[in-house]
Phi, psi and omega in degrees: 000127183270115180292333181296331181290346180265357178282143176270150179283168180300315181298319179293320177298317179292321177300317177296321176297317178298321176296319179296318178296321177299316178297320179297315180293325176296318179294316179300320182287336184256345183290129179256081183243011179075020179283165176293119182299325180295318180294319178295316178299318179296320178296319179296317179294319179298317177296324177298322179286334171296316178297317179301318180299315179296320180296314180298311185290318190257321183268339173261003174058036177279343180303325181255013180281170175305150186304320182296321178292317179296316178297321178297317180292315179297318178296319178299313180300315182295310185292310182292317179298311180297321179298314181294319178296315180294321177296320179295326179280338183285000000 
């Protein structure tokens, strides 16, 4: 029996991580615990941008792209994500 055949690939692992983050955001959005709605909303948006980063890097194959393209994509995720989260908290 080959143990290597039971390992999951990188894409499958990231897909499972994306599913877990989706479940977490669904739970955060539906949980009625008296938390600050702005903080919960900001957390959900931040998690969405974590997912966007994984999709860009791994499913759009930017992880192995030239450095300038990767930096541009990483910078876009960071700037736009942080801006939206800060506006939501403000």
